[in-house]
N, C-alpha and C positions, 0 to 999 in steps of 0.2 A: 369364649365365644366372641365373635366380632362382630361389629355391624357395618354392612356394606351399605352407603346410600345411592342408591340407584335413581337419575332423572331420565325423564321420558317427555320427548317434545310434546306438542299439542298437535301432532300430526305430520311433520316434517322428518323424512328421514334423516337419520344423523349417519351418513355415510357418503362417500364418493359416488358419483354417478359416471361410467364412461360410458359414452355411445359413439360406436366406431372409431375416430380417433380422437374424438373430443374428449376432455375431461372435465369434471366439475367438483369445485373443491366442497370441502364439508360448508354446511350452511353456516353463516355467522349472524343471521336475524334471528335468531330464536330467541325468545326473551322469558318465555316462562314456558316451566315444566310440571309435570307431576311427579310427586315425590313418592319413595316407598323404602322402607328399611328390608336388607336380606340378611338372615344370619346364617355366617360360616365359622368354623372352628378350627379349618386347617387347610393346605395348600389343596386338596383333594374336592374338598366343599368348594373351594373360590373356583377350581379350574370348571366342575360341573355348572356353578350359576354363571361363568364367561362364555361358556359353550352355550348354553341356551339362550342367553341374550344376544349372542353372534348369530345364531341360527334364526330364532323367533322373532327378536325384537328389534325391528330396523331404526325404531325411535329411540332406543335407551342408551343411554350412556353412565358409566360410574364417577365418581367423585372421592377424593380422598376426605373430604370434610365430613362431618357430622351436623344433625339437622338440632337446631337449638329445642329445648323443650316449650313446649307450648303452639309449635307449629302446627295448623290445621291441615291434614293430608288429605282433606276434602275438597282443598281448593288448590288451584296451583301456585306456585313458588316463582320468585326472581331466583337467579342463581347469583348470588350477592354475599359477600361476607357479611356477617350481622355490624348493622350500624345502631348503634345507641338511639339515635333521632327517631327512627323509625319507630313509629307504634304498631305498625301493624308486623307481627314478627314474619309474615309470609313474604314480605317485601325485602327482607335481610336475614335469612334463616340459618346462613351455613356458618359454623364456628370450626377452628380448627382445633384439631384432634391427633394424638399420636395412634398410631395404625401398627398392626402385626403385619403388614403385607404391603408391598411396593411394586411399583408397574416400572420396568428399567425401559428406558425408549432410546433405542439405537436407530439412527436416523442415516441413510446414505453411507454406510459404512463399507469401503472399497474391499472386494474381496480378491484374492491371491489371484495370480494369472493362469487360467486354464480354469479356474472356478466359476460353474456358470449355476445361478441362484434357481433358476427353473430345473435344469439338468442335475444339479448337485445340491436339493434343497437341504437334505439333513446334516452333509458336510458343511453348509454354508451358516447354518445355524451352529452347529458346533463350533466354527469359527467364529462367531459373533458371542458365544457364552464365553470363548478362550480369551476374549480380549476385556472380558468384566474383572472386578476384583476377585483374588482366588476365593473367597470364602463361597463364593457362588457357585464355582466350578464344578461341584460334586453334589449340589443340591435339586432337588425337584423342581420342575418350573413349568408352568403354562406358558405357551409361548402362541404368538397371533402375528402374522406377517400384516405389514401396516395395508392401508387399501390400494396404496400405490404400488405395491412391491409385484416387479415383474412386469409391469405394463409399458415399461421405457427401457431403462438401463438395467440388464440383467447382471451386470459386473458388479454390482452393489447389493447390500442386504439393509431394509429398514423394517424392524421387529420390533414388538412388544413383548417384553418378559416379566411375566409376574412370578414371586415369590414369597414365600411366608416365612416370616422373621421369629426368632427364639422370643424377642421380646418385642411391645410397640415403641414405635421411634417417631420424634417430633419430625416434622417438615423441614423446620429451620435446621434441626439436626443433619437431616439427610442432605440438604444443600449444600451446608457449610462444610460438615465434617465427613462428607463420604462421595458425594457425587463431584462436586468441583476440587478437591484434591486428587481423587482417581483422574480426573481431564488432564489435570496439571501434568501428572506424570504421563497419561497417555500422548499426550501432547494436542489434542484436540477436543472438542466437546463429543466425546462418545456417549455419556450419559446425560440425556437433557434434564437439567435441575428444575425447570419449568415445571415439570410435573408434581412437583412435592411441592405443591401449593393446594389448599383446601378444597377453590372451589374450580380447580383446572379439570376441564372433562377428559376423560381417558376414552375415546372411541374405542366402540366394541362390537359395531355392527359389522357386517361382512359389505363389500362394495356390490353395486348393479351393475352389470352389463349388457347394453343392449347393442345390439349389431355387430358383435364381437364375442370371443369366448375368453372366460377368465382362464389365465395360464396354470393356475394352479387348481386343477380338475378336480382331483384328489382331497381338496381341503387346506384353507390358509390357516389351521391352529392344530394345537395338538398339546400333547402332556409327556413329559421326559421325567421317569422316574430316575432319581438320583440315590445316591448312598443315604443321604439324609433328606427329611423332608423341610426341614426349617433351617435358617442361615443366622449365625450371630455377626453382624457387621463389623468389620474393622473400622472404627471411627478414629481420625486424624484431627490435630489441632487445626483451625480455621488458619487460611492462608493469609499471611501479613503481606505487606506491601513489598512488591520485590525491590531487589537491589537494582542499579542501575542496569548491569549488565548479565545478569542470571536470574531466570523466571524460578523461584523456589515454591516449596509449601513446607510446611513441617509436621511431622509426625511421631510417633510413638518409638521410631528407629533413627530419627535424626532427619537431617535434610536431605532431600535427595534433588539436586538442580539438574538441569538440564545441558547438554553436549560434553564433550570429554574434557574441556578444561576445567567447565564449571564442576563436573563431577570429582575431579581431582583435587579440588578445593577442600573437599572433605577427607581426603586421605588421611591415615593415621589416627594417633588416640588423643590428640589435643581436644582443647575445649571446642564443643560443637562439631567435631569431627566424627566419622562413622566406622573407623577400622581401615582394614586394609580387603580383605577377599570381597567382599560385596561390591566394594568403590571398583575395585580392577575390574572387576566382571562388567560391572556398568560401562565404566570408563572405554572398555575395548570395544563393547557394545557400541557405543556410539560412534566411536571411529570409525567401525566398520560401516556403520550404517551412513554416516556422511560422506566415508570416502570410496565406496564400493568394495567388491573383493579385491579385483585387479589391483587399484592402489594400495589398498591394505596389505596385500602379499607382498606387494614390491617393497613397500617401506617397511616390512616385518621387524627386520634389525634394527632400523633406527626407532622404531617403536617401543620395542624393549630396552632400547639405550635408555630412551626418556623415561619410560617407567621405573626402570631400576634406581635412575636418579632422583626421580620424585620419591620412591621408597625411602631410599637412602636419607633423603632430606626429612622425611615425614617424621612427627613424635611416635617412638615405637614402646614407649613407656609401658603398655599394656599387653606386650606381646613379647614371648620369648626369643633369644638370638636365632633357633632353629627354626622357629615360624617366619622368621624374616627372611632368613635362608631361603626357605621353601619358596616364598613369594619372588623372591629374586633369581630362582634357579630356570634354567630353559624351560624343562619339562612345564611348569607351572605357566608360565609366561606364554609359550607355545599353544596350552591347552585353551585359556584365555581366548587368545588372539584367532587360533584356527574355529572357537566355537565361535565366536562373533561372527568370522566370515560365514561361518556355514549358515548361522540363523539370521543375519543381518547384512550380509553382503550382496544379497541378490539383487538390490537396486542398480549396481552397476552393469546395466545391461547396454545395446547398443542401441542409445537413444538418440535420434536423429535431432539436428541443431532444432533450437525452439523458433530461432528468427530463420527458418527456411526457406527461402525464396528465390527466385531467378535475379542475378544482378547484371546489371546493365553496365557498357563500358559509357566514358564518358560522351562520347560522339553519341550515343545511341540514347542516353540518357537526355542530353540537349533536344534530339528531335522530336524525343516523346513529350518533355517539357513544352518546346514549340507549337506541337500537336494540340497539345490539352488547354494552352492558353490560347490558339487559336479557335477552339472549339468553343470555348467560353467568349471571346472577342463577337463571334459570330452570332452566339446565340443572345449576347448581350444587346448586341446592334440589332438585332431583329426584333427584340422585344423593344425595345427603345421606339423603334420606329413604328410598330402596331403592338400597345400593350395588350389589346383586347384577342387577337388573334394567336399570340405566341405566351407561352409558360415564361415566368419569371426565372430565370437561370439563377442556382445557389450550387455553385460549384467549390470542390475542396481538393486542391493540387497537396498531395503528401509525397513530397520528393525530397531526398537525402539534402540535408544542407549543404550548401557553397555551390548549386548546381547552376545559380543565376537566378533563382524564381523572381527576386523583386525587379530586376533589371529587364526580364522577359514581360512584366505585367506593364513597365513604365513604357517600354516598346509598343505595347498591343494598345494604350489609351492613343498612341499616333496612329497606328495601323487601323483602328476600326473607329478613328476619329471620337472615341469615347468621350474626350474632354470637351467636345465641341458639343455635347447634347445636355451637359450642367457640369455642377461641381462634381468632383470625386473626394470623398470620405474615407481617408485611409488611417487605418487604426494599427498602431505598434503598442508592445509591451511597456516602453516606458522613454524620457526624453533623452536617453542616451542614444537610442536607436533612432529616434527622430530627428536628432542631428543629421546622423549619417544619411537617413532618407531623404532630407531635405536637400542635402546637397546633390545627390544624384537625380532628384527630380527636376531640380532646376536648371541643372547641366544641360540636361534634355527636354524640357518644355518651355524656357523662358523664350521670350520672344524680344528680338531687336526693335525699338521704337526710336521715334524723335521726342524728344522732351518739348516743353512747352516753349522753352527757348532757342528749340532748333538741334540743340547737341544731342550724340547719339545717347542713347540710353536702353537698360532693358528692363522688360518687365516680367518680374518672377513670377511663376504661376502657381506657385506653391508656398505655403506659410502654416507653421504650425500653430496650434491652439494651444494655449500654455492654462493651468489650473490657476487658482487665487495666489498662489506662492509665486507665481511667473517664471523667468527663466531660473533653470536649477544654477546656484551657485553664484548668482547674479549680485545677490545681499540685498535685494529691494523686491518687496511683494508686489504682486499688480493690483492685489484688494488692500488698500490702507487700512481695513478691519479684518484682515488673513485671520489674528487670535481669534478676537471675536466671532467671527464665522464658523471656526472649528469649534467654539462653547456652544454656539447656537444650533449647530449640528448634532454635537454629542448630548443634546437635550432632545434629539428627535424633532427639532422646529425645520421648516422650509427656510433656508437661508435666505434663497431669493425674494420672497414675499416679505420676510422677517426683516432683514436688513439693506436689501438693494432698493426695490420699488415695491411699493401695493398701492394702487389706483393712482392717486395725483402725489400721495406721499413717497418720495424717494431721498436716498441716501445725500448727504453734501457733496459728496465725491462722484456721483454717478454720472455725470455727463462728460468728467475727465478721466473717468476712470478706464485702465487699459484692459483690465479684464473684461469689463463691459463691453468696449470699443471692439475686442476680438468678434464678438456676434452681430454687430451692426452692418448684417447684409443688406443690400437693396432690397423694398419691399418685392420689387419685379423688375425683371430686367427684359427691355425688350428682345423679343425673341431673335433677332437678325445680330444683337448683340453677345448671345451667349456664348458662339463660339470664341469670342475673344476674350470675355471677361469672365469666363468660367474660372477657377482653379481646383486645385488639389488641398486640401484642408488635410494637416495631418495632428490626429488626435492619439491620444494613451488609450488602451484598452478600458481604462476606468470610465471615459466617456459613452463606450457602448450600453454601458447602464444609467445614463444619466439625461436628463429631458433637457439640459440647457442648448444642446445643438438642435433642438427643435426648433430655435430661431433663425437658423440657418434656411438658405434656399433648400428645396427639395434636392438632394443628390441625383445623379443620374448612374450613379455606381459606388457601391460600398466593398473596400477592401480590408480583410481583419489579416494583417501579416503575425505569426506565432501563435502560439497558443496563448487562449485567454481562460482557462480552465480556472487558473489557480485565485481568479479574483471575480468569480462567477456565481458565488454561493455568500449567503449572509448568515449571519450566527449572532442572533440577537437573546440576551439573557434577562432572567429576572430572578429576586429571591422567591424560593419557596415560601416564605413567610407572605411574600404582597398575595397571594393566593389564600392562603391557610386563613388570613386575618381580614379578607375582605369580608363585607356585610352579609348575614345569612342567606338573604335573597339571592345573594349569586351563585347557586347552588352547583351550577358545573364548573363554574372558575375554581371553587373549594374542592370540588371533587378531583380535579386533576391535580391541586396540590396536596390532598390527601394522598394520591399516588404515587407522587413524586416523594413525598416525606416517607412513605412506607415500602418505597421501591416496590411497586405492586406491578405485575405484569398486564398485558393486554387492555390496554387504557380504551383502545377505540370498540373493542368488543362491549367494553362496559358501558362508554358514552352511547354505543349504539341500541343498548338491551333500554335505556331511559329515556333518551331524546332523538328527537330528529336534528339533522343538520340546521333547518331555518331555527329551530329554538335555540341552539348555541350561537350561532350567529345575531340572534333577537338580544342575547344575554351582551355579546360583544358590543354590541352599540348601545344598548343601556349603559355598561362601564363608561365607556369612550366619553359619554354625555356628562356621566358623574365626575370623573375622574380628569376631564379635559385639562390641560395645563398651559393652556394658551395664555400668555402673558399678556392682559389687556393694554397696559402701560408702554408695551415696546412697539415703537413705531420707526419704519426707516427714516423718518426725518428729523427723529430727535437727536440730538448731540450725541457724541459717543461716551461721555461721561454718564449722561442720563441711562444709556443702552447697558453701560454696564452695571451700573446700581441696578436696572429693573431685572438684570441677569442673577445677580448676586442671591444665591442660598436658592434659585429657582430648582425644581425637581426636574429629574428627567423625565420624560415622555415614559407613560406606563406601557407594555408590551402584551399588558394582559387580552386586548381586544384585537392585535395581531396573534396571540397565541389562539383564542377562539376562533378566529376566522380561518387559520390555518386549520384547525381540528374538521369545522364544518367543511371546508373543500375535501380533505380526507374521507371523510364520512361521505361525503357525495361522490368522491370518485372511486374510491376504493371499497373492496369488501373485505378488506384485512381486520385481523383482532388488535395487529399493533401498530403504532405510530411510525411514520418515517421520519417526520418533520419535527416532532417534540421528542427530547431526552431531556435527561436530568442527571446531578451526581447529589453529593449529601446536602448543597445549601442554594443551588440553581438549577432553575429550568431554562433550558435553550431551545429557541425556534430556529432549524435549519431548512432554508429554502434556496433554491437557485434563483438569480436576477433574473430579470425579465429584460431581453436586449433590444434595446429603443432604437432600432434603424426604421427608415422609410420603407412600408410595406410594400411598395412599387419598386423600390431600387433592388437591380442584379448585386449578388454579392457573392465576391472570390475570397474564400478562404485560404490561406497559404502556409501549412504548417507540416514541419519534418513529423512531428510526434501528431499529427491528429489522429483522434481515435473516434470513429464513428458512430459508435454507441453513445459516448459522452454528447457529440454535438448535435445528435437527432433529439436530443431533449430541448436543445434550442432551436434549431432550425428543422424539423422533420423530413424536409423534402430535399435534402443535401446530394449531391451526386461527387462521389468521391474517387479520384483518379490517384493510383500510387506509381510511383516512379524510384525504384531502388536502385543506386549506382555504387559501383564499385569504388572502395577509398584506395587509394595510392600511397600505403606507408605500411613499414612492418611492424606488426604488431603482438607483443607481448602481454599475455595476462598471467595470474598465479589463480590458482583454483583452491586452494587449502587454506585461506586466510578472508576473511570478510574485510577485515581493516576497519571496523566498526569505530563509533566514536567512544562507545563503550570500553571497548578492549584498549583503546589506544589510551586513554584517559587513566587508565589502571597500571599504576606501576608494576603491580606484580604479573600481569598478565602478558601473552603475547598478540603480535608483534611488539616490537618497543620500538617508540618514537626515535630513540636514537639511530637503531638500524635502518628506518625510512630516510630519516635526514643524510646518513650516509649515503644512501641510494641516491638522494637528490643530488648531492655534490658529485657524484661520479658522472651522473647522466649529464647535468650540466657543467661540466667542466670543459676547459680549452673554448672558453666563450662560446658554447654552443645554445643558443636562443632556447630557452625551454619555460615551459608554462606547466605550473603544478595546481591541479585544482582538487579542493577537497571541501571539507564541510568547515563553518566559521570556526568551531571549538579547535580542531584538527590544525588549521592555520594558524591559529593564535598559538600552539603548541610549537609549530615549525618555526615560527619567525619570531617568536615572542613578544610580539603586538600586544598591549592591553586594548588597543581599540581598533578596529578593523575599518578602515577607510580607504578608497583607490584600491591600488594593487601593492600588496606586500612584495617582500622579497627574501631568499634564503641562498647563500654561494652562487648566486650569480641567476637564480632563478627567480621567474615572476610567480607568485603564490596568490591566487583568488580563490574566492569559496562559491558552491553553487549558488546558481540563482543568481549570480550577480552579472554574467555576460554572455548571458541568451542573446544570439542574434549580431554580435558584434563581429567587426571585421577586424579589431585590433591586434590580432595574433597570426594573421593569415600567413607571415613570414616567418613563423617559427619554427622549426626542426623537430623540437621533441614536445609530447604533453604527456604529464603523469598523473594520473586519476588517481585518487587514495580514498577508499572506503566508497560509499554511496549514499546518498540521502534518502536515509530510510524513515518513511513515516511511522509513527505509532499506531497500533492496530484502532486505538479510538479515534485518532486524528484522520484517518483514513476513512472509516465509518463515517465519521460526522461529515465530510465532503460528499462522500456519496449519497447519505441520505438527505443531506441538502440538495443535490444535483438530481437525484432519483425520488425526491420525495413523495411523489404521485403517482409512482409505479403501484402495479395492483399485487405485488411479489415484495415482502416485506424484507429489508436490508437484514441478511445475517450479521449478527455481532458475537464476538468473543468475548466481550467483558473487558474490565479494565488491565489491559495488559501494556506493558511499555517496555522499554530496553532493546536490549541487540536481538531478542527473539521474541518479538511481541505476536506473531500469527501462531494460527492452531498447528499447521501442518507442513512439514516440510516434504516436497515434491521434488523430484529430478527435472531438469530443464538440459538440454544439449546445448555445445558450444557449435558455432559455426566455424570447422576448422579449413585452414587453407589446405590441408593434406587431403582432405575429404573423408579422413575418419571421425567416429564415433564418439565423442568423449563428452561427459556429463557431471554435474555435481547437485546437491542441493539446494533448492530456494525455498526461501518462506513464502508461501502464497498464502491468500486469503481464500475461504470457501466461497466468498459470494463474489461473482464474477465482476461488478459491477464495482464494490469494493478495490477488487483486483486490479480494474482499470486505473481508478484513483492512483493507487500506489503505483502504478508504472509510469506513468505521467511525471513521477516526481523521481522514482528510483532508478528506473532506465534511463527516463528521457534526459533528465538533467545530465548524465553521463556522457551519452551520446551528443548532445548539446555541446558539453565541452570539449570534447574530443574534436567535434566539428568546427571549433574555432580556428583550428590549423588549414581549414578550407582543402581537404585533404584530396578531393575528387580530381584537383589538377596536380602536375608535377611543382614543386620547388621553383618558384623565380627564378634559383642561382642552380637548379639542378640537384640540390642536395636531398639524400636522402632521409626523409621524414620518419620518425617513429613514435608509436603509442605505447604507452606502460602503463596497464591496469592492473591497480594494485586491489582489487577485489574479486570475490569468487564468482559474484553476480554475470551469467552470459549475458551479453549485449548483442544488438543488432549491427554486429562488425564481425568481420574475418580475421581470426585469430592465427598468427603463424605460429607462434610458439607458446604452450599453454606449460607454464610450470609449476614448481612448487616453491613457495617462499621461504619455507623453513629447509627443504634442500639446497636452495641458493645462500642463504645464511651460513649452512654448515659447508659448503664449499669454499665460501669467501673465508670462512675460518681455517679451513685446511690448506688454502694457500697460504694464508698468512704463517702455520705452523710450520709448512715445507720448506720455507725459507730458500725459496728459489728454484729448487728441484722437487717435482711433485709426480713421483710415479705412478702409473695407472696400472700398477701389478699390486692384486691384493696382499699378498706376502710383503712386499717392501713397502707399500704404503703402511701397514699396521706397524714396521719396524720404524719408520721414518716420522709417523706422527704417533706418538703413544696413545694420544686422546681418543683414536678409534677404537681402540681394544681388540676385538678378534676379527679374523680374516673374514668372517662372515660380514660383519658391520662393514669392513674394507671393501668389499665387493659392493655392497648397496653405495657406498660413498662414491665410487667410481661411477656406477650409473648414473648419479646427480650430476656429478662433473660433467661427465659427457652430455647429457639432456640439456644442460645449462649453458653448453660450451659458447653457443653464438651470444648469448647475453652477457657470458664472462669476459669474452673476448672483448665485448663494447665496454665493459666496466672497468678495465684495466686498459684502455687503449693507449693510454700515455705511457706506457711500461712496453718492452719487448719480450713477447710470447714467442716460444719455439715450441715445436712439437719435434720431439726427436725418438729416436729407436735406440735402447741400449742393452747391453746384458749385464749382469753383475759379474763381478769379478769371481772366477771359478763355477760359474754357472755351467750345466750341460745341457741347458732350453735349446732345444733347435729353432726355436723362434727368437728374436730379441722383444723385448716389453717396449711399451710406450710410455713416455714421460712426458710433461710438460714443464720446461725451463723458463726462467722469468729472471736468468741472470746469465748472461753470456759467458763466465769463466768457465762455468757447469760444461761447456761443449768443451774442455779441453780435458777434463778429468778422465783417466784410465779406466773406470767404471762402464764409461761412454762409450758406443762403437757407434763411430760416425759414418754410419752406412746409408741412413736415410735422415737428413735433418731439413727439416721444412720450416722457412719463416712464413708465419701467418699474417704478418703485415707488411 
């Protein structure tokens, strides 16, 4: 007999309500409940109870926890875990307890194509159950569709599945040894571990529909009678921290990693390995899923050859020779591959390009750009002339890099006399770009004047505003106390009032400080002088979020060039112990510390249940007053030696008030149960928030960003208008679809692809003095160049090697002929989630999280995305996506955008200055916003190059002859596959070996009765004279 704890709200229905097209979420303000105990003995009893509660008790829910002895059921309780300090047991009455039942919460599981949740409800439920661990497949269960199921998306299912267990299982065991390991195998959060918590609500009431029909008129719940009424859960060892490149979990049967290469690491009988049969089946399934049916079938022979090689190399100590021969046989491998294609190859559908949009010619793009800039110029001019009659324009121009956006804006400043209305604040990512921009601005805007002595002079109307460190690489700081200023900033103190000037006290260097002098605008300029004395101030993106520029005159216009998103959020941290060791009077902060130290869910819900936002803010004020770390002895006018002494040993500013104020804001602004802004790990609590942009509230704003994301930008500037201008690039583009070229893979000596193969590829592309740019991660750059420290530009085999994030916006490489992109800048899921949680901290919808995952496969699911192919054909690959669209937006600002930014350093919208053909080589499978001319296999290219070397000058494209000439090929079936590889990569191969003479010839073998000659590639002219070659059709390819 088991006890089920049923909680009933004091009058508030615990269900969603749908009014017409509007949806109301579950109530989150319920603090007090009536509690009652129900007794059940089996799944049938449990089903009857749940059905009764669903139909008759709209205020009811159940929890997994039990009530502590002594709770007064005649009074309401708070839904809290037991706290020793609470004298009233009803204030925290819930204790954890092992239970003989579970509820599996499956949320938004995508259904197979053609299966509709409403039309095919039984099949959809069966599909959901089939995804669960095998021990549940034949077990009786009570099912209940979630309140939202069927109300919007009918191509997915959200369902609650209740099972009876053969023995009680504790919540922590269910989380760590059952739900999380299964999710790891599944590749996504199929089973929500959050439900396995003592106080977590299990909603059971049916939804309320007003003004619309319930899509499930025949009921939203039911019972499935299985072969058995109780399940014995297969428990796994807890997941250990994964290695850098393989997502793992351990089980009683061994380690089951994700992906073809990862699975084959476990092939054989060696220590930690898992044998042959199971691994071969899983590996081929992973291959078919990743490559689709068409490609898997096309590479079947190559795949079999690779598997045979792996089998022969593996430890076979526990298997007989006959068994190994079986694994090597065609019949066994054909079965594995054919089954994998049938079950998992269906992803290879005709998926249109992900970046599918009409592309303009250069001329059309320039016209569109001029129109967009003119529209902004007219709107800005009208607004500045009459602020009360016109709306402030905030425009975004999202145009392909290299179109000339910056020069168009500079021209706009003149055409619409915007500079005559006042200063322009022009923000760029860094000072590398500010130097380039300064030259362009002064070339156009400078005025010819007479100096005081009558000589000709130039009045430059643009200048750069530098930070305290001054001009980069000049060797001299603008601020003579720059290092001290860094210390003050790290302590959380205001640098200006602490070190520079506060009242009449000021730094001894203040009057002659180059840093301060930059901000010495005249307090007011006569109106008639503004058109002459106004200027363009060039600042870095960091100044967007600083108040220092408030000392300038009010700008007439603000221009933000390039993406500022990466520097637009803050991450502050404090030790958990700072919270847990606070005085007992600070109950709210200590409660946050308790949640962090015990990793409890639903922080906002529990805060809201006990405290108001005002109470949280009051505690923040009290703590700030008590722990204020203002150093009274530190004054701006003190000698530096005394300032150093005052700062020595000073404690950093506590961020506890910031944490509490942030939580108070979330309580006011949202009804979420989880905090977006506050997160933690084992030792630290983090505060994640976007920065405020401090621009003049009356200044028109123009943002120029090829990677602009409207969703993100609207969190900073809600009223933006976005104009997209997409222009076709003028280059031949090659991309490899079968390798990610990740940092993890390239730094692993035992994995593919090999760094040496990539270095050889670079040397072939960059040969004959062809200017070539290579862009990759910093780690891969160091592997290629051998650099110990990366400064400036690296070099390998004549190519310039740089890393992502270091060349955005620069024109240095505009005349290069080739660019090679290696890998992609893939953020970890936790890093991307932290960025999204900061930017979207005040959203009503909580940020979905995947847990602590990192490495080469950090995301929960692989979804297919299509390439944009020049041929117009459809082709696609699997791409790691985050289920939360806001996190995915942050990912793409790094992963996809950094790659396209790197490609666009060659300014491919215009022809090469010397008329040369430009080429782009993308060594990454991720589809980008670029048209691909040749979509190739890296593995096939490497096999082809190896064959060319083995053929020793004469490469027959006849499967019989190729197998004879190149013994490594093996069978004729494999030879046919190799020939297909050669032909598909021919354009690239010809370019790679362009220093050699390549001939395509027709030949007949001696004594052959073939009616038609065969084709061969010849790399040595001497082969043209041998008697086996019929010189009937000899073509010189170069």
